[in-house]
C-alpha positions in Angstrom: 0.0 0.0 0.0 1.4 3.4 -1.0 0.6 7.0 -1.2 1.2 8.4 -4.7 2.4 12.0 -5.3 1.3 13.7 -8.6 4.4 14.9 -10.4 6.4 15.8 -7.2 9.2 18.1 -7.9 11.6 16.4 -5.5 11.3 13.0 -7.2 13.7 12.6 -10.1 15.5 9.6 -11.5 19.0 11.0 -11.0 18.8 13.1 -7.8 20.5 11.8 -4.6 19.4 13.1 -1.3 22.4 13.8 1.0 22.3 12.4 4.5 21.4 14.5 7.6 20.8 17.7 5.6 18.0 19.9 6.9 15.7 21.4 4.4 13.5 24.4 5.2 10.9 23.9 2.4 9.5 21.0 0.5 7.7 21.4 -2.8 5.4 18.4 -3.2 1.8 18.3 -4.2 -0.4 16.2 -2.0 -0.7 12.5 -2.9 -3.7 10.5 -3.9 -4.2 7.0 -2.5 -3.7 3.8 -4.5 -4.0 0.2 -3.2 -1.2 -1.3 -5.2 1.8 -3.4 -4.5 5.1 -1.9 -5.4 8.7 -2.8 -5.6 10.3 0.6 -5.1 13.9 -0.2 -5.9 16.4 -2.9 -6.7 18.4 -4.4 -3.8 21.3 -6.7 -4.3 22.0 -8.2 -0.9 25.2 -10.0 -2.0 26.9 -6.6 -2.3 26.0 -5.5 1.2 28.6 -5.4 3.9 26.5 -6.9 6.6 26.3 -9.1 9.6 23.6 -11.7 9.7 21.7 -11.7 13.0 21.6 -15.5 13.0 25.4 -15.8 12.6 28.6 -14.4 14.2 28.8 -16.8 17.1 25.8 -15.8 19.2 25.4 -17.8 22.3 23.4 -21.0 21.7 21.1 -20.2 24.6 19.4 -17.4 22.6 19.3 -19.2 19.2 15.8 -20.7 19.9 14.0 -18.0 21.9 10.3 -17.9 21.3 9.3 -15.0 19.1 12.8 -13.4 18.9 13.8 -12.5 15.4 16.3 -9.7 16.0 18.8 -9.5 18.8 21.4 -6.9 19.8 24.4 -6.3 17.6 27.1 -8.9 18.1 30.2 -6.7 17.9 30.9 -4.5 20.9 31.8 -1.7 18.5 28.5 -1.9 16.6 26.1 1.0 16.7 23.2 -1.2 18.1 25.1 -3.3 20.7 23.5 -1.9 23.9 19.8 -1.5 23.1 17.3 -1.8 20.2 13.6 -1.2 19.6 11.0 0.9 17.7 10.6 -1.5 14.7 9.0 0.0 11.6 8.5 -2.8 9.1 7.5 -2.6 5.4 6.7 -5.5 3.1 7.2 -5.1 -0.7 5.7 -7.7 -3.2 6.6 -8.0 -6.8 5.9 -10.7 -9.4 8.9 -12.8 -8.5 10.1 -11.8 -5.1 9.2 -10.6 -1.6 11.3 -8.0 0.3 11.1 -6.6 3.8 12.6 -3.5 5.3 12.9 -2.7 9.0 13.9 0.7 10.4 14.7 0.6 14.1 16.5 2.5 16.8 19.7 1.4 18.5 22.4 2.6 20.9 26.0 1.5 21.4 28.0 0.5 24.4 30.2 3.5 23.7 27.2 5.9 23.9 24.3 4.0 25.6 22.1 7.1 26.2 22.0 8.3 22.6 19.8 6.5 20.0 20.3 6.3 16.2 18.2 4.8 13.4 19.2 1.8 11.3 17.9 -0.3 8.4 17.8 -4.1 8.1 16.5 -6.1 5.1 15.0 -9.5 4.7 13.3 -11.8 2.1 10.8 -13.3 4.6 10.5 -10.9 7.5 12.1 -13.4 9.9 15.8 -13.6 9.0 17.3 -10.2 8.7 20.5 -8.8 7.1 22.0 -5.8 9.0 25.2 -3.9 9.4 27.4 -2.9 12.3 28.3 0.5 10.9 27.1 3.4 8.9 25.7 2.8 5.4 28.0 3.6 2.5 25.8 3.0 -0.5 22.2 2.7 -1.7 22.5 -1.1 -1.4 24.1 -1.2 2.1 22.4 -1.8 5.5 23.3 -0.4 8.9 23.1 3.0 10.6 21.2 5.4 8.4 20.4 8.4 10.6 22.1 9.9 13.6 21.2 12.8 16.0 20.9 16.3 14.6 24.0 18.5 14.7 22.3 21.9 14.9 22.6 23.1 18.5 19.1 24.6 18.4 17.5 21.5 17.0 14.9 19.3 18.8 16.8 16.0 18.0 20.3 16.6 19.3 20.3 13.8 21.9 18.4 10.9 20.4 16.3 9.9 17.4 13.8 7.0 17.1 11.6 6.1 14.1 7.8 6.3 14.4 6.6 5.5 10.8 7.7 5.5 7.2 5.2 6.5 4.6 6.1 5.8 0.9 5.4 8.5 -1.6 5.9 7.8 -5.4 4.9 9.2 -8.7 3.4 7.5 -11.7 5.4 9.8 -13.9 8.8 8.5 -12.8 10.4 5.1 -12.4 9.4 3.0 -9.4 12.9 3.1 -7.9 12.5 6.8 -7.5 10.0 6.4 -4.7 10.3 8.8 -1.8 10.3 7.7 1.8 8.9 10.0 4.5 10.1 9.1 8.0 8.2 10.5 10.9 10.4 10.2 14.0 10.8 11.3 17.6 13.6 13.7 18.4 15.0 14.1 21.9 17.0 16.9 23.5 18.8 16.9 26.8 16.2 19.2 28.4 14.5 17.4 31.2 10.8 17.6 32.0 9.8 19.0 35.3 6.7 17.5 37.0 4.4 19.7 39.1 3.4 16.9 41.3 6.1 15.8 43.8 4.4 12.5 44.4 4.8 11.4 40.8 6.9 8.2 40.3 7.3 6.1 37.2 9.4 3.2 36.2 9.4 4.4 32.6 11.3 7.4 31.3 11.2 9.3 28.0 12.9 7.7 26.3 12.9 4.5 28.5 16.4 3.1 29.1 15.9 -0.6 30.1 19.6 -1.4 30.2 20.0 1.1 33.0 17.2 -0.1 35.2 19.4 -2.4 37.3 22.6 -0.3 37.5 21.0 3.1 37.8 17.2 3.1 38.4 16.9 6.9 38.7 18.8 7.6 35.5 16.5 5.2 33.6 13.4 7.1 34.7 14.4 10.6 33.5 11.9 12.3 31.2 13.5 14.3 28.4 11.7 16.8 26.1 10.8 15.2 22.7 9.0 16.4 19.6 8.0 14.9 16.2 10.1 15.4 13.1 10.2 14.5 9.4 13.0 13.3 7.1 12.8 12.2 3.5 14.9 9.7 1.4 14.9 8.2 -2.0 16.5 4.9 -1.0 15.5 4.5 2.6 19.1 5.0 3.7 20.2 8.6 3.1 17.9 11.0 4.8 17.3 14.8 4.6 15.5 16.4 7.5 12.5 18.6 6.6 12.3 21.7 8.8 8.9 22.1 10.4 7.1 25.2 11.7 8.5 25.0 15.2 11.6 27.0 15.9 13.6 23.8 16.7 12.7 22.3 13.3 10.1 20.0 14.8 6.7 19.6 13.1 4.8 21.1 16.0 5.2 21.9 19.7 3.8 20.4 22.9 0.5 21.7 24.2 0.0 24.5 26.8 0.2 23.8 30.5 -3.4 22.8 30.7 -3.2 20.3 27.9 -2.6 16.6 28.2 0.5 16.7 25.9 2.3 19.5 27.7 5.3 17.4 28.8 6.5 15.9 25.6 5.3 14.3 22.3 6.6 10.9 21.2 6.1 8.0 18.7 4.5 9.8 15.8 2.7 7.2 13.6 1.2 8.6 10.4 -1.6 7.0 8.3 -2.7 8.1 4.8 -6.5 8.2 4.8 -7.2 9.9 1.5 -6.4 12.9 -0.7 -5.6 15.8 1.6 -6.1 13.7 4.8 -3.2 12.4 6.8 -3.6 11.3 10.5 -0.9 11.3 13.1 -1.2 9.2 16.3 1.2 9.9 19.1 1.6 9.6 22.9 2.4 11.7 25.9 2.0 11.6 29.6 -0.9 13.5 31.2 0.3 14.6 34.6 -3.1 15.7 35.7 -4.6 12.2 35.3 -1.3 10.3 36.0 -1.5 8.2 32.9 0.0 7.7 29.4 -2.4 8.8 26.7 -2.6 8.5 22.9 -3.8 11.5 20.8 -4.0 12.4 17.2 -3.5 15.3 14.7 -4.5 15.8 11.1 -2.8 17.3 8.1 -3.4 18.1 4.4 0.2 18.0 3.3 2.0 15.9 6.0 4.0 18.9 7.3 1.5 21.3 8.9 -0.6 19.6 11.6 -3.8 20.4 13.6 -4.2 18.6 16.9 -7.5 16.9 17.6 -6.9 15.8 21.2 -6.7 12.7 23.3 -8.3 9.5 22.0 -7.2 6.8 24.4 -6.1 6.9 28.1 -6.0 4.6 31.1 -8.8 2.8 32.9 -9.5 1.6 36.4 -10.7 -1.8 37.3 -13.5 -2.3 39.8 -12.4 -5.8 40.5 -9.8 -6.9 43.1 -6.4 -8.1 41.8 -3.8 -6.6 39.5 -6.3 -4.6 37.4 -6.2 -3.9 33.7 -3.0 -4.4 31.7 -3.3 -0.7 30.6 -4.5 0.9 33.8 -1.8 3.6 33.5 -2.7 4.1 29.8 -1.3 3.4 26.4 1.8 4.4 24.4 3.4 3.7 21.0 0.3 3.5 18.9 0.5 1.7 15.5 -2.6 2.3 13.4 -3.4 0.5 10.1 -6.5 0.3 7.9 -8.1 -3.1 7.7 -8.3 -3.9 4.0 -11.3 -6.1 4.5 -13.8 -3.7 6.1 -11.9 -0.3 5.9 -12.0 0.0 9.7 -9.0 1.1 11.7 -7.0 -1.2 14.0 -4.6 0.2 16.6 -2.0 -1.9 18.4 -0.6 -0.1 21.4 1.7 -0.7 24.4 -0.3 -0.8 27.6 1.2 0.1 31.0 -0.2 -1.6 34.2 -0.1 -0.2 37.7 3.3 -1.6 38.4 4.8 -0.2 35.2 5.0 -3.5 33.3 4.2 -3.2 29.6 2.2 -5.5 27.3 0.3 -5.1 24.0 -3.4 -4.5 23.4 -5.6 -3.6 20.5 -8.4 -1.1 19.8 -10.6 -0.6 16.8 -12.5 2.4 15.3 -14.8 2.8 12.2 -13.3 6.1 11.1 -9.9 6.2 12.8 -10.8 9.3 14.7 -13.4 8.7 17.5 -15.1 5.8 19.3 -12.0 3.7 19.8 -13.0 0.4 21.4 -10.6 -2.0 23.1 -10.9 -5.6 21.8 -9.7 -7.1 25.1 -10.7 -6.9 28.8 -8.3 -7.1 31.7 -5.6 -9.1 30.0 -3.4 -8.1 27.1 -3.5 -9.7 23.7 0.3 -10.2 23.8 1.8 -10.6 27.3 5.3 -10.9 28.6 7.1 -14.2 28.3 7.0 -16.8 31.0 9.9 -17.9 33.2 13.3 -17.0 31.8 12.0 -16.0 28.4 13.9 -13.3 26.6 10.9 -10.9 26.9 9.8 -11.8 30.4 10.1 -8.2 31.7 8.0 -6.3 29.1 6.7 -6.2 25.5 5.8 -3.0 23.6 6.5 -0.7 20.7 4.2 -2.8 18.4 4.2 -2.6 14.6 1.3 -4.3 12.8 1.4 -5.7 9.3 -1.6 -7.0 7.4 -0.4 -9.9 5.2 -2.2 -8.8 2.0 -2.5 -11.5 -0.6 -2.2 -14.5 1.8 -5.0 -17.0 1.7 -5.5 -17.0 5.5 -5.2 -13.2 5.7 -2.9 -13.3 8.8 -1.6 -10.3 10.7 2.1 -10.1 11.8 3.0 -8.0 14.8 6.6 -7.0 15.5 7.5 -5.7 18.9 10.2 -4.8 21.3 10.8 -7.3 24.1 12.7 -6.7 27.4 14.3 -9.5 29.4 16.4 -9.9 32.6 19.0 -7.2 33.1 17.2 -4.9 30.6 18.4 -6.8 27.5 16.2 -5.8 24.5 15.3 -7.5 21.3 12.7 -7.4 18.5 10.1 -10.2 18.4 7.4 -11.5 16.1 3.9 -12.8 16.8 1.4 -14.0 14.2 -2.4 -14.0 14.4 -4.7 -17.0 14.3 -6.1 -16.4 10.8 -7.5 -12.9 10.6 -8.5 -12.6 14.3 -6.7 -9.8 16.0 -7.5 -11.0 19.5 -5.4 -14.1 19.2 -1.6 -13.9 18.5 1.1 -16.6 18.9 4.7 -15.8 19.3 6.7 -17.6 16.6 8.6 -20.7 17.7 11.6 -22.5 16.2 13.2 -19.4 14.7 16.9 -20.0 14.3 18.9 -16.7 14.6 
């Protein structure tokens, strides 16, 4: 599924977008929607300088972990050796092949509190090719986007991907598609809470690898805002300067608003001509819960906020309560091709701070979001000593268009003992979104 731009001026067959350049304007007429499979560019994996996640001497104890498809970088010098997460996955189908792309964030052991964005590729969505260093060509994989270098920018401390929307033109070749990445940018400015009684086990961004060694440092809330970058190959990115003075697309709300503290995890859905929807999360200090809100745009750059659409809920029963009692984060919204309704996968936070994954549905993608589960999550943490026994979240939902059983795939970030992170995969039972099974027998 793609969004199609009508004769966009930035799309040419020969132009190469330079990495990390910040652009102040973007000349692009708004796209129209087409339900069409595309193969946006040619990829020759044999030329890549990569490290396969299933090789390089990983310990045998993690080679058959249920659901795990993507582990930390093996080399201590790799850019993603300390922590990974925020999977954004795209599937491309052509007449004779199937290709998958995953953008994700990672941090290194040398700089564990600064995130960058990388790209991995696959031919089945299970076994992934990735690189330990920065990409060097349009066929390479590895680190593709680092923090901003402008001192006044909103993304000088960390960057994490939220969504990648594919824009292309029928007037140019398919390999000239343009990728729009909506991402979260973080600064070193901390958020001050008015309530002295507030405590949370989750920071912004969360740092799971610091939980055991420095609990206070892992719970720091930094200011974050949404940003946009574009690319012609998914590897070399140019930042688009938004209306905010920091280059972000828009600012946090006023002190009375629910999103006053920060804005994170922008996920953008193309609804129709002149109608893009962004779903994002923040923490509402007044209610003491994580909330999901949305904004709309005609061009993908200027946005109008619509307010909160999903928050926490209290259980009247005794026990542990709802899996999302403290609200929802990291929304991933997609349009169901069967009935045109909207499906949201999100990370729920319970009263102890543990995270799991739930779903909500809406007919129009704007109002009347209804959860599909009750107290328990659709995808819960692993049992015993599982690699994801401390938390699951950051979901990314893929509808397997063209498959006879119409399955859904859900990629997610898992957290295990010691704060070790990885990326997992669960598959639905047919087309039912209330029943997912973590994949077994995956050899990494």
